[in-house]
N, C-alpha and C positions, 0 to 999 in steps of 0.2 A: 504493500500500500504506500510505501515511501515514495514510489515513483510519481504518485499523484501530485506531489509538490515540486518535483524537479523542474517541470516546465514553468511553474509560477516563479520559482527562484530565478531561472534564466531570464524570464521576461522582465522581472524587476531590475536585475543587474544591467540588462541591455538598455532599458529605458534610461537608467541613471547614466550609463556610459554615453548615450546620445546627448544627454543634457550637458555633461561635463565637456564632451568633445566640441561642443558649439559655444561653450562659455568664453566670453571675451577675455577674461583674466587668464585663462589657461592658454588660449591661442597666442597671447602676448609673448609666450616663451619661444615662438618661432617654429612650432611644430605644425604649421598649417597644413602642409601636404600630407604628413603622416596621419594627422587627426582626421583629415578629409577621407583618406583611405579607410581608416578605422570606422568612421561614421557610415561609409558606404557598405562595408562588410557587415556591420551590425544591422543595417536596414535590410539587406538581403536575407540574413539569417532570420530576422523577424518575419519576413514574408513566408518562410517555410516552416516556422516553428509550430504554427497551428496544425499543419499536416502531421507533424511528428507526434502531436498530442492526441490525435484521433485514437480511439480505443483499439481499433484493429491493428494500428501500427505500434501502439505502446506495448503490445504483447510480444513484438519482435525484439529479441535480445540484442540484435545488432543496433536497432534504433535506440534502445535503452542505453546501450553503451555510448552511442553518439551523443545523446542528451547529457549524459554525465560528463563526457569530455568537454562539451560545450559549456557546461556549468563551471568547470574548473577554469577554462579560459576566460569566461565572463568575470569570475572572481578576480583573476589576475588583472584584467583590464580595469576593473573597478579600483583595485589597489593602486595601480599606476596613475590613473587619472586623478584619484584622490590625493596622491602625493603632489601632483601638479597643483591641485587646488590649495593644498596646505602651504606650498611654497609661495603661491601668489598672495595668500593671506599674510604670511610672514613678512614678505616684502612690503605689503601695504602698511602693516603695523610699524615696521622699521622706518619707513619713509615718513609716516605721520608723526612718530615720536621725535624724529630729528627736526621736523618743522616746528613742533611745539617747543622744542628747546632752542630754536633759532640756529641750529647747526646746518651746514651745507654738506651734502653727501659728497664724499670723495669719489670721483668718477672712476678712477682706475680700479680701486678695490671692489666697487659695486659691479663694474663690468666683468671683472675677473670671476666674482662669485656667480654671476649670471651664466657665463660661458661654462664654468665648471659644472654647474647644475644641469645645463642643457646637454653637455656631453654625457653625463651620467644617465640621463633619462632617455636619450635618443635610442639606444639599443633596446631598451625595454619596450618602447612603443613599436619599434620595428618587429621585435619578436612576437608581440601580440598580433600584429597585422598578419604575419606569416601564418600563425596558428589559426586565425579566423579564416584566412583564405583556404587553408587546408580543410577546415570544417565545412566551409561552403562547398568545396569540391566533393567531400564525402556525402553531403546531403544530395548533391546531384547524382552521385553514383547509386545512392539508395533509392532514388526515385522520389525524393521528398520535395523537389521543386514543383510547386503547384501554382495556383493562381495567386497573384500579388494581393496582399491584404494588409490592412493597417494593424497596428498593435492591438491586442485584444483587451488592453486595459482601458476602461472607459474613463472619461473625465468625470469629476464628481457630480456634475449636474445630470449625468446620464444614468446614475443609479436609480433603481426603482423606488427606493425609499426617499421621500421628500422631506428635507429638514424642516421646511416651513409648515408643512401641513400634517406631518405624522407625529404620533406620540408613542412613547414606550408603554407596552402593555405589562402591567405588574403581574406578579405571580398570583394565580387564582387557584386556591386549593379547593378542589371539588371532590365530593364523595367520601371524605375521610372523617366526618364529624363523629360517627359512631366509634370508629377505631380510636380516635383521640380520647373520647370519653371512657372507653374500656381501659386503655392503658393508664390514664390518669387515676382511675379507680384502683387499678392494681398497685400503682405507686403509693397511693395514700392509705392503702389497707394496713392493718396492724402487722408489724414485722416480728419475726421470730429469730432473725439473724442480724449480725452486725451489718453486713452488706448483702443484700439480696439482688440477684442478677436476673433481669428480664430481657430475653433476646427477641428481637423483631426479625423474622426471616421472610425473605421474598426475593423474587428474581430481579435482575437489574432493570432499572427504569420503572419499577412498580410504585416507587414513592416512599421508601423506607426512611430516607433522610428527611424528606419533607414532613412526614408524620412525626418523626422524632423532634423536629423543630417546633411543630405545633404543640407537642406535649411540653417541651422545654420552656416555651414562652407562655404557657398557661398560667393565669393568675393564681390558681389553686396550688400549683407547684411552687410558685414564688413564695406563697404564704407558708407552705409546709416545710421547705428545705432552707436551711440557713446559708448554704453555699451551692452553687451550680457550676459545673465544669463541662465543657464540650471539647472533645479530642477527636480529630480525624486520625485513624490508625493506619499507618503504612503497612504494606504487605510483609516486609522483612524488618520488623522492629525489634529492638532490644528492650528488655524490661526496664533498664535504667533510663532509656530514652523516653519511655512512656511516662514514668514518674516525673521526668524533667518537664515534659509537656504539661503535665498536671500543675506543677509548681509555676510554670510560666503563665498558665491560664489564670491562676489564683492571684499572682502578683502583678501581671502585666509587664514584667521585665524579663530580659534575657537571663538565663541561668548558666553560670559557668562551672558549677559543681559537677564532679564526675563520679563521686561515690554515691551508691544507691542509699546507704544508710544516712548520709548527710542530707540528701535530697528529701528522703522520707521525713527526717526530723524537721526540716523547714516546712514541709507540707503540714505536719502536725501543728506547728505554730500558726500557720495561716488559717487552718481549719477552726482553731479555737474551740474544739469539741462540738462544732456545729454538725447537725445532721445534713447530709449532702446528697445531691444527685449528680452522678457521673455518667455522661454519654460517651460511649466508644463507638464511633461511626465507621462503617465500612470495614469490618474486621474479616480477615482472611486466614490468619495463622491458626493452624490446627495442632499445635504442640501442647499436649496436656500439662507437661512439666512447667512450661513457661507460664501458663495461666494459673496453675496451682500456686506457684511462687508469687505471682503478681497479686492474686486475691488474698493470699495469706498476709503479705505485707500491707495490703490495703486495709485489711481488718484491724491492724494494729494502730492505724492512724486515728480513728475515732472508735472507741471500744464499745459504745452503747448501740443498741439495736436501732434500726430505722433508716439507715442510709441505703441508697439504691444505685444500681448500675444498669443503665439501659444500653443494650448492644444491638447494633444493626449489622446484618450479615446476609449474604446470599447463600451461605452454606449451612445446611442443617447440622453437619458434623460439628461446626464451630459452636452452634447453639447447645449441642449436647455436652460439649467439653466445658463451656464456661458456666453452665447453670444446670441445676437439677429442676429448675422451674420449667414447666412446659412452655415452649416458644410460642410467641404470638405470630401466627401465620398470616401474613398480609395478603389478602386476596386482590384479584384484578377489579378494575372499575367496570361498571356497566357501560353498554354502548351509549346510553344517553349521557352519562357523565363524560365519557371520552368526547362525544360530539360537542358537549358544552365547552370543554377545554379548547378543542380544535377551532370551533366557531369564534370564540373570544380572541384567540390568537390570530386568526386569519383576517377577521373583519372588525374586531375591536368595537363591538356594540353597534356597528353600522347596519345598514339595510342588507338583508341576506339576499345575494343575487341568485338567479335561477341556476347558474352554473354550479353553485355550491351544493344545492340539493341533489343535483344529478349525479354527483360523485360520492354521495354519502356512504352507500353500502360498500363500494370498493375500498374506500379509504378507511372505514371502520374495521374492515377485515385485517388491515395491516397495523391498526392501533393495538389490537389483541388485548384490550383492557389495560394497557400501560399508559399512564399519564405522560411520561416522557415522550413516547412515540407520538401521542396526540399533539403535544406541544410543538414538537419538531416539524411534524407534517403541516400544522397550522402556520408555523413560521415560514416554511418553504413556500406555501401559497401566498403568504403575506408579501414576499419580495418579488412575486411574479404578477404579471398582468392577468386579469380575470380570463382573458381570451386564451391564456396558456394553460389554465387549470386542467381542463379535460385532457389535453395532450400530455401533460406531466403524469397524470394518473394512468393513461392508457399505454404510453410509450416507455415510461420509466418505472413507475411504481409496480405495475402488474408484471414487469419483467424480472422483478426481484425473486430470489429463491426462497421458498417457504422453509422455515426451520426455527431453531432456537435463537438464532442470531438476527432476528428480524429488526430489533432496535438498532444494532450496529449497521445493518444495511441501510436503514432509513437515515441514520446520522451521516453515513457516507454519501447518500443521495443528496442530502441537504448541503453538505460541503461541496460536492461537485457542481451544485447549482448556485453557489455564491457568485455574485455578478462580476467579479474581477479576480485576476491572478493576485493582485495586491492584497485583497481581503483574505484570500486563501493563505497567502504567506503570513499575514498578521495572525491568523487563527493558529497556524502551526507553531508559530513562535511562542504562543502562550504555554506550550507544553514544558517550557523551561522552569515554570513555577511548579511547586509541589502540589499534589492533589489537595483540594479543599482550601487552597490559598485564596485569600481575599486581596485582589490587586487594585490599588488606587487608580482611579481614572487617569489622572495626570501622569502618573508613573508609567502606565501602559502606553499612552500616546507618546511620551518622551522616548521610550525604548524603541517603539516602532520607527519613530522619526530618526533615531540614531542609526538604525540599521538600513535606512534609505528606502523604507516602504512607503513614505509619504512625500517623496520628492515633488516640488511644486510643478515641474514640467508635466508631470502625470496628471495634474489636477487643475489645469487651466489657471495656473498662478494663484490658486487659493492658498490661504495660510495652511501650512502642513498640519497644525494643530486642529483646525476646523475639519480637514479631511479625515484625520484620525478619529475625531468625534463622530463623523458620519459612518466610518467603518464600524465603530463600536455599535452604533444603532443598527446596522445591518446584522451584525452577529447577535445582538439582543433579539431582534425580530425573528432570527432563524433559530432561536433557543440554543445556540451554541455558546452563549454567555448568559449568566444570570446576574441581575443587578441587586446589590446589597447597599441600602442607603442608611447613612447615619446623619446626625444633625450637622456635623462638621465636614463630612466628606462622602463621596460616592465610590463604591468599590464594585468589582466584578469577580465572579468565580465560575468554575465549570463543574457540571455534573461529572461524577467519576467516569461514566461511560464516554462522555464527550472528551474528557481528558485523555482517556485511552485512545480515542480516535486521533486527537492531536499528536500524541506521542507516536502512534504508528505511522502517520504520514510524514512526520518530521525526522524520523530516523533515516540514515545515521548522522544527519546534520546536528541534531539537538540531543545531547546526552547529559544525564544526571548520574554522578558517580555512585549514588546510592542504589541505582538499578543494576549494578553489576559491571562486568568488564566491557572494554571497548575493542571492537574488531578492526576498524579502519580509522586510525588516528588522523590521517590526512584529510578525511572527509568531515571531521567534526568542526562545526562552525559556531555552535552555541553550547557552552559547557557550564554546568552547575556543580560545585564542589562543596561538600559539607564536612570534611574532615581534614586533618593535617598530618597524616601518617606518611610513611615512605611510599606507599602505593599511590597516594594522591600526588606526591611530588613527581613521580614518574609520569602519571597521567598529564600533569601540567606541562612537563618538559616535552613529552611526545606530541602534544596537540598544539603547542605554542605557535607554530608557524601558520596554522590554518584557522585558529579560533578568532571569532569576531566579537562574541559576547561571552563574558566570564563572570559568573556569580560565585563569590567565595564567602563562606560564613565562618571561616577560620583564618588565621594569619597566613600571609604570603610574604616570602622573603624579597628584599629589594633587588637581589640579583636575578630573580626570576621574572620580574615585570618587563624588562626591556626585550625579553625573548618573544613577547606577544606583540610583534611589530605591526600586525594588522588589526589590532583590537579596536573595536568601535564602542563597546559597552564594557565598563568595569563597575561591577556592583559589589562593594565591600560592606554593605549594610550588615551590622552585627558581627564584623570580622574579628573584633578584639585586638586591633592594631594599636600600638602606642604612638607610632609616627608614620607618616607617608614618606616613602623613600624619594630622594631627589630624582631618581631614575624615572619617575612618573612623567617627566617632561619629554621623554624620548618616544612616547606613544603618539606619533603624529596623526594617526587616524581617529584618535579617541573623541567621541562625541557625547558620551554620557558617563558621568562619574558620581557614584553614590557613596558617601562617607558617613552617612547617618548611623548613629548608634554603634560606631566602630571603635570608640575609645581613643581616636586620634586627637591629640592636644594642640599640635601645630601643623601648619601647611607650608610646604617649601615654596620658594619663589619660582622654582622650575615649573610649577603647576601653570604658571602664566605663559608658558610656551605652547600650550595646547590650543593652537589657533583655530582648530575646527570644533572645539568643545561647544556643545549646544546646551547641555544641562549639567548643573553642579548642585548636588544635595549635601548639606552639611548640618550636623547637630552642633550647635554652638555651645551648649551647656554641658560641662563635665564636672564631676566631683572628685576632689583629691583631698584625702585626709578629712573627709566630712565637709569640706568647703567647696562652693561652686567655683569652677574655673572656666572663664570664657575663652572660646576659640576664636581668634581673629582671622581676618582675610589677608592674603598676600598683598604687598604694596602695589604690584603691577597688574592688578586685576583688569585694568582698562585695556590690556593687550588681548584679552579674550574676545576678539572682535566678532566672533560668531555666536557668542553666548546668548541664549534665548530665555533660559530659566535658571534663576539663582534662588534656591530654596535655603534661606539662611535668616535667622533672627537672633540678634544679640540683645540680651536684657540689660546690659550695662549702658546707662544713659550717657556715659563719657566715651563710649566707643566711637572711634574715628573711622568714617567711611574711607575706602581706598580712593585715591585721587582720580579725578576725571572720569568718574563712572558714567557720566553722560555720553562718553564716546561709545558705549556699548549700545548702539542704536537698534540692534536686533532684539534687545531685552524685552521680554513680555512678563516674566515673573520676577518681581522685586518685592520681597516681603517687608523690608525695612529701609528707610532712608533717615540717617541721623544727620541733621543739619550741622555743619561745622562753620568755623569762623573764616578759614583760609579759602582763597579762590581754588576751585577744584573740588571743594567739599560743600559749597554753598547750595542753596535750594535751586539755583538756576541749572544745576546738573540734570534736573528732571526734564528740562525743556525739550530736549531732542528724543526722549524716550517715549515716542508717540504710540508705541505698540503695547505699553503696559496694560495688564489686565488683572482681574481678580481683586486681591486685597493688597493695600499698601499702608503701612504705618509711617507717618512722618513725625519725627520726634525732635525736640529742642527747637521748637518754633520761636522761642524767645530770642533766638539769634537772628531772626529776620526782622529788619528794621523799617520796612515800608511796604505800602501796597504794591508799588512797582516791583520791589524785590520778590514779593510773593507771586505776582503775575508771571514772573519769568519761569516759574515751574510749569506753566501752561496746563494746569489740571483740567481746564475746560476743554482742552483739545485732546483728551484721552477718553474716548467713548467706551472703552472696554474695562476701565477701572470701576468696579461695581461696589467696592467696600473700601472706605477711607477712614483712617484714624488720625486726628490732629492732636498732638500732645505738646503742651507747654510745661517746662519744668519749674519755672518760678516767674514771679511778676517782673515785667520789663521795667527797669528803673528809669528809663529815659523819658517816657511819655505815658500818660494815662490812656491816650487814644491810639497809640501805635498798634496795639494788638487788634483793635477793631479794624484798623486799616488793613492789617495783614490778613485777617480772616476774610475781609472783603476781596482781597486779591487772590485768595485760595479757592475761588469759586469753582466747583467741580462741574463736570459734564452732566446734563440732565438725566443721563442714563443711570446715575448713581442709585444704589439700592440700600446701602447701609452706611451710616455716618456716626462716628464716635468722636466727640470733642471733649478734651480734658485739660483743665488748668488755664483756660482762656480767661484773660483779665480785662477784656474790653467792657465798656459800659452798655453796649448794645450789640445785638446780633445783626448781621447783614440781611438785606431783603432777598438775597438769592435763594434762601430756603424755599420760597414759594415756587421757584422754577424747577425744583427737584420732583418732578411729577411721577417718577417711578420709585421714589423712596419708600422703603418698607420698614426700616428700623432706624430710629434716631435716639442717641444718648448724649446728653449734655451733663458733664460731671465736673464738679468743683470749679464752676465758673462764678466765683464768689462776688465779683464786682458788677456783674450784669444786673441791670435793674428791671428788665423786661424779658419775657420769653420771646422767641422768634415769632414774627407775625405770620399769619396765614396758614399755619400748620393744619388747621381744620379742613382746608381745601385740597390737601394732598390725597389723591384718590386711592393709593395703595398702601398708605401708612398703616402698619399693623402693630408696631411696638414702639412705645414712647417712654423714655425715662429722663427725669430731671432729678439730679442729686447734687447737693452742696451749692445750690444757687441762693446763697444767703441774703442777697440784696433784693430779691424779688418779693414785693409786698402784695401784688395784686395780679390775678389772672382774669383778664377782661376780654372785650370783644375782639381785639386784634389777634388774640390767640386762636380764635375760631376762624378768623378771616372775614369778620364783619367790618366793612369800611364805614366811612363817615356818611355815606348816602343812605345808611340803614333807616335813619329817621324820616326820610322822604317816603311818600306813599308808594311810588314805583319801586324804589330800592327795597323797601320793606317787603313788598309782595314777592319780589324776586328772591330775597333771602329766605323767606318763609317757605318757599317752594323747594328749597335745596336741603340736602342732608350734609352735615359736617362731621368730620372724623368717621366717614361711613365704613371704613375697613378696620378701624382701630380695635385691637383685641386685648392689648395689655397696656396699662398706664400706671406709671410709678412716680410718685412725688416723695422725695426723701431728703432729709437734712436741709430743709428750707425753713430755718428758724424764725424768719421775719415775715413769712407768708401769712397774711391776715384774712384775705378774702379770695374766694374762688367763685366768680360770678355765675349765677344761674342764667343761662341763655334762654331766651324765649324763641327757640328755634329747634328744629329736629337735629339731634346730636347724639353721638355715641350709640348708634343702633346695634353694633356688634361687640361692644366692650364686654369682656368676660372676666377680666382680672384687674382689680383696682387696689393699689397699695399706697397708703399714706403713712409715712414713717418719719417720726421726729420733726413734725411740723407743729410745734407746740402752741403757736399763736393762731393757728387757723381756726376760725369760728363759724365759717359757713362754706357750703359746697353745693354743687348741683344735685338734682334729685332724679334726673332722667337717665336711668341705666337699665333699659328693658331686657338686656341679655346677661346681666351681671351674675356670675357664678361664684367668684371668690372675692371677698372683701377683707382687707387687712388694714386696720387703723391702729397704729401703735405710737406710744409716746405722745399722746395728745389727751388733754383733760377736758376738752369741750364737748359735752354731750350733744350740743346743737349740731355738730358735724355728723355725728352718728344718726341723729334723728332725720336730718335732711337727706342723707344718702339712702337711708333705709325706708324712707317714707313711701316709696312706690315700688320697692323691691319685694317680690313675693316668691313665686313658684320656681324661679330659675336658680336661686341662691343654693350653693352646695357647701360653701365653707365661709364661716364668719369668725374673724379674730379681732377682738377689741382689747387693747392693752393701754392702760393709762400711763401718764408720765410720773407725776407725783401721786396721782389718784384722780380718776375721772368721777367727779361728783355729779349728782343729779340723775344718775342711772340707777333707778331702784328696781326696775324689772324690764324685760325686753318688750313687753306689750306696750309700755309707755312710749318707747322711742320707735317701735316698729310693729304696729298692729298687724301688718301683713305677715309677720313671722310666726304668728300663733294660729293654730288650727289647721285646717286641711291644706292651706297654702304651703306648708312647710315640708311637704313630702320628699323634697330633693335634698334637704340639708343633711350633710354627712359629717361635718366637723364644726364644733363650736368651742372657741377658746375665749375666756374672759379672765383678764388679769388686771390687778390694781383698780378695781371698781369698788371702792369702800362703801358706797351707798346701796349697793345691790343687796336686796333682802330676800328675794325669792326668784326662782327660775321656773318659768313655765315653757316647756318645750314639748311639742307633740309629734316630732318627727321620728317615726319608728325606723327610719333609714339611717339614723345617727350612728356613726362608727367611732367618732372621737369626741370626747367631752373632757375639757380641761378647765378647772375652776381654781385660780391661783391668786392668793392674797385678796380675797373678797371678804373683808373683816366682819361685815354685818350680814352675810348670807346665812339665812336660817333654814330655808326650805329648798330641798331639791325637787325636781319634778315628781309629782305624785305617781306618774306612770313610768318612772325611770326603769322599772323592772320589765316593762314591755319592750324595751329596746333590744330586740333580739339580734340586731346587726351590730350592736356596740362592741368594739374591739379594744378600745383604750379608755380608761376612766381614771382621771387624776384629780385629787383634791389636796391642795397644798395651801397652808396658811389660811384656812377658813375656820376660825376658832369658835364660831357660834352654831355650827351644825352639830346636833345632838345624835342624829341617827340617819341611816339610809333607809328610805321608806320601802315597804313591800305592799303591793296592791292586792295581795291575797287572791290572785287569779289562777292559781295552780300552774299548769304547764305553760300558760300564756305569759307568766312572769319570769320565765327562765332566761338568763343572760348567757345563752349557749355559745355565743361568739366571742365573749370577753377573753382577751389574751393578756392584757396589761392592767393591773389594778394597783394604784399608788395612792396611799393616804398618809400625809405627813402634816405636822404642825396643826392638827385639828384638836384643840384643847378640850372642847366640850363633847366630842364624840365619845359615847359610852358603849355603843353596841352596833353590830351589823346583823341584819336579819339572816337567820339560818337558812331559810328556804332559798333566798337569793344566792347565797354563796354556794350551796350544794349544786346549783345549776351550772356553775362555771367550769365545766369539764374541759374547755379549751384553754384555760388559763396557763400562761407561760411564765409570767413575771408577777410576783406578789410582793408588795413593799409596804410595810407598816413601821413607821418610826416617829418619835416625838409626838405621841398622842398620850399625854399623861393620865387621862381619865378613861381610856379604853379598857373596859373590863371584859367584854364578851366578844369573841370572834370564833364562833363554834366550829368552823370548818378546820381549824387548826388541829382538832382532835383526830381528824382522819384525812390527812393530806393525800392519801391514795385516791381520793375522789377527784383529784386533779392530776391525771396521769401525764399531762403535757408540760407540767411545771419544769422550767429550766432554772429559774433563779428565785430566791426567796430572801426577804430581809425583815427581821423582827428586832427592832432596836429602840431602846429607850421608851418602852411602854410599861411603866413600873406596876400598874394595877391589873395587868392582864391576868385573868384567872386561868385561862386555858393556854398551855404551852404547846407548841407544834409537835405532832407525832406522825409517824408514817413515812419518814424520809427514805427509808429503805425500800419502799414500794414505788418510788418515782424513777422510771427508766431513763428520763432525760435530764435529771437534775445535774446542774453544773456549778452553781454558785449559791452560797448561803452566807447571810450576814446576821449575827445574833448578839443579844445582850445590850446592856445589863438588865437583869430582871430583879424584881423585889424579893427580899428574903424575909419579909414581914410574916409573922406566924399565921396571919389570916390568908396567905396566898402560898401556892406551892413553890418550893425552892427548886432551883435548877439542878440541885444535886440529889433530890429525892427520887425514888423509883417512879413515882407518878408525875415527875417533873419533866425536864427537857429530854427529848429523845436522842440521847447520845448514841445509843445502840443503832438507831436508824441511820445516823450520819456515818458511823463506822462501817456499817454493812453496805452503804451505797458504793457501787463500783464505778459510778459515773461522776461523782463529785470531784471537782478539780480546784475550786477556789473557796476558801473559808475566811471570813472576816469576823473576829471575835473581839467584843468590847469587855473591858475589865468588869468582873462581876463583884457585887458588893460583898459576897461571902468568900471570895477567892482573891482578895487583894494581894496576898503574899505569894501566890503561886498560880500557875496556869492550870486549867482543867486537865486532869491526868488522862482523860479519855482521848485527848488529841494525839497521844503517842501511837494510837492504833490506826490512825487515818493515813495509811501509807501510800494512798493513791493521790494525795493532794499535790498539786503543782504550784499553787500560790497560797500563801498564808499571811494574813494581816492580824497583828496583835495591837490593840488600842488600850492605853490607859491602865495597864496593869501595874501593881505596886511592888512586884518582886525585885530583888537586887541581882539575881542571876537566872539565866535561862537554863532549864534542866537538860541533862545530857541525853535524856530519851528523845530530845528533838532530832537527834541523829537517826532515829528510826524512819523519819519522813524522807525516804531515799528518792522519791520522785520529785521532791521540791525543786522548783526552778527559780522562784522569787520569794523573798522573805522581807516583810515590812514591819518594822518596830516603830510605833508611833505613840508619842505622848507618855512613854513609860519613864517618868522623871527620876525614879529611884534605881533604874536599871544600870548596873555597872559591868556585868560580866556576860559574855556569850557562853555557849556550851563549851565543853573541853575541846582541845585540839583533836582528840580522837573522834569525838562526836561530829565535829565540823567536817572532818575528812570523809565521813560517811555520806555527806551531802554532795555527791559527785556531780549532780545535775544543776546545782545552784549556780545561776549565772547573774543574779541581780540581788543586791542587798540594799535596802532603803532604811535609813535611820533618821528620824525626825522627831524633835521634841524630847530627846533623851540626852540631856546635857552631860550627865556623868559618863555615859557610855561613849559619847562623842569624843570626850577628852582622851579616851583610851584607844580610839580607833584611827590613829594617824601614825605615820612612820616615826614621828618625833615624840611619841607618847611616853618614852622612858621605860623603866623596869616593869611597870604594871600594865604594859601595853597589851591590847587585844589585837593589835595589827597583824601579828603573825598568823592569826586564825583566819583572816579574811583577805589577805593580800593577793591570794590566787583567784579570787572571784572576779570575773571579767568586768562587771559593771557595779560600781559603788556610788551610792548617792547618800552622803552623810551631811546633814545640815541641822 
């Protein structure tokens, strides 16, 4: 199948050769005749290439051999012409630099260099011409000379997919709802093992991974498991590599550890005893010993029952090996479901043409119930004209061979019907990435461009990046790529069967060392290496002459780099290098260099000799000895004349940009420009960078001194800059108005979509804000001297998010903010305004840290129809606000004491509100009950309210809430609150209930409604500083079967909390705190029956004769704590009856990893503390009489102790330093890695 891409490779190379052979800068070297001959040979070969690719001829081994020889010569021609291009760029840079320095070029040496280069290149060009003529003659001998035809690569506007009118079809999961529900139910069922494995088995393309993702992202799964990990398993994996992937998934960082034990230890730290879901996707390995070892190690990470492992595999034998659980056999989709997928893919909700229904039966036969087949066939039809559909089915689809590999045949058919050789080449190149890789959009396009797949001559002079974007769309529509979207980026990935196809057609050109040996080293063009052993070095050495793309995830020696003389792409992402060798400058053909996450701290100046470099990716932030280290750029960056994308951001505000970066006129991606004082670093360097696109941060704008200076950046002439950040570091001392003038001169192009301004010190904003008609997101931060908000924002049609923070001088938000001008008072003008809608797309509005804002005008117009989130924070003087928010869902008013603001905003809000947060500043007076300020919040209107937080509302006396949908209720520092909602126990959706600092609440009510009063969903219950609370209803507590966290402390009059007698009624309990409740009659019992218990905080309890003592048999359940196999963290407060010693029961709790001891009165810690061999951290807090740690022998038993914290223990502190003298305790703790003694 690899021959399928040979022709595509040749076509790409020949077209690039034609482009370079006619380039004026190359012709300037005096090779006009030779290059004309080369161009003629290439044109004749192109005329016969189509014949050679005919199916009947491709089967001819002689023709196959001819194609491969042609490919080799085409690569040679590309290298030679590319060297000419590099030399022309070098001479251009050299000449320009001499002019900048005012130097005159010395003619003799310049002429000598020119002649020397020409003599060296002439034989190479003649040699290629001879080879091309020979190949032409061979083509004639083979009978390949046919009719003259143009190159088969269409211009971009000839592709079937139209950029302007088409849209990407998202993944539509059909027919798997029942399967998802079944597996979720299995995962949530009670567990009898530490890790239970559930295999999903099905044939390739049936949707196993898609189903696993549905389950993985299910909200019930999120709520049930503390951690989730997704791993794509390679066919030939090692156990240690699998654990390494798990750790990388948990931390989001590259793991350099090589020991399995060390990796497992780190995983345990990250898990923090959380129940987890691990998905192992696409498992093939059938070695029982490997899986037994893996799951044995996995079971030791979290030792409590309940974690799950979901495995997807095509092999029933794998399912039998990894699990005793019966596998979930995933069945095929129905014809109707397949047709639904195919129809959505082919016509995307449009009108169903007659041609489509005519081919239904034939096409469904080949879908065979497989969603991947349906999606690919729909994509194939999508990129073809409707008139071709019937022909494709009859002439291509029906000619496929029936069998088990129907999906593979359909994928190959889709590949063969891609509209150009270039796109086929781009597709094959993707196989260099590992299976299940998520490839960034920009990265993929930059790689294609570096390999010459997007040359402008092939695309009617369109920008190469735009052509790459269009090719991605074709592959998406063909279902050969899948889109993965995040808020900050877009990625693409391949189904594993699609990846198999890409690998098969790209061999032997594209090789990954992990896939085994290499047969033909001289044919390898694209190489990925992920190890650094001797075999790897041999592979690198043997392939160096032919490789054009090199991916290395381990270090590579400096002497090896120059051997890759034809390298176009060098990807060192994550390679673990300390420095980039100076030999990098010898890679003349290099167009793409990725140094991100590589550990490189400095960049050599030789990097600036890479004149053909198009893309440079650098991580600028490094950590050394715990401190951030910034990686700078080489001084001669302006020599990179061909650079188009510089992915680099430096967080140091003092960072100096390389000189004359404005000379890089090809630049499209520039993430940061730090304005400097010297010429060559000033803002005018941006003037000539007319192709900039995406996001640009401009920092140190205080160094720009005038409107004219700012205008030199020519931001208004950059239509592709969609996201701008303007940052001032401090107030300009020269003039109060200069920054206003500067911002006026920084006017962006109307295409701008996001604008962030920080530290601006002008007294007003310019009027150009109103011209930003495509603006979506606007943030004005710390513009403390501005007296007004920008005018006319209400008229921006697409504005969705608006944030004002730190505008301390703004006192009034009035008509200009909405865009109401002075004609509003006139009859005609008033009618016009009333008929319009202002802020018609705004979804999020934030007012923050505006300490002098007094009034927010109520407009008598249609406004904020789509606003869902309103946040008013730290606007302490604001007394009035609008009331028209018909779509409001989330309202947060914090650090404001004026109840009038709450009343105004809530006066018309009713059914839409889902979250309400009211937090006073010193105390919001006047708010006695919610019905007084918001009648609409009471009764049937409140069915959508899910979260209510009231804090610092001292006049609040009662709370009437009738929303049975309430999930979160927080009442904090409401000193006069006496009554909770009478129907609180009806809130069956309630998950979190917190009462903190509510000293007048006596009890939590029970409505006596039986099963209707059960808080079945409650997971977190926290009651603290409630002085009057005496009891909590038994029936309500017994219903809390889902409770995970129970916290009771500082409730001095709490006597009755019945559920404590039988904690086993709360089997999901993870953490419990019972602290400083001296009158509590019932002490907790049943710890040993809690399978998920991790943390406990206890004491001190009363030893009054009227109450049970903690030491009595009917007192505290020490036996339960000791018998708990899951308890990891214990926090104990000094007990009134044990001031001189610790509770002796602690010595039997050998599974503890964290121990906190507060306010004990003993002088020495007992030696039995050495029994706690699992202890990792020990905290001694407020033990003022403590002088001595356990004996040296006992401390030596604590082999896992890596953190000791001593605070508020002055006598012990004196003894715990190297200078403590003869009574020192230092020798007992000096070996502990982390010490915090204060």
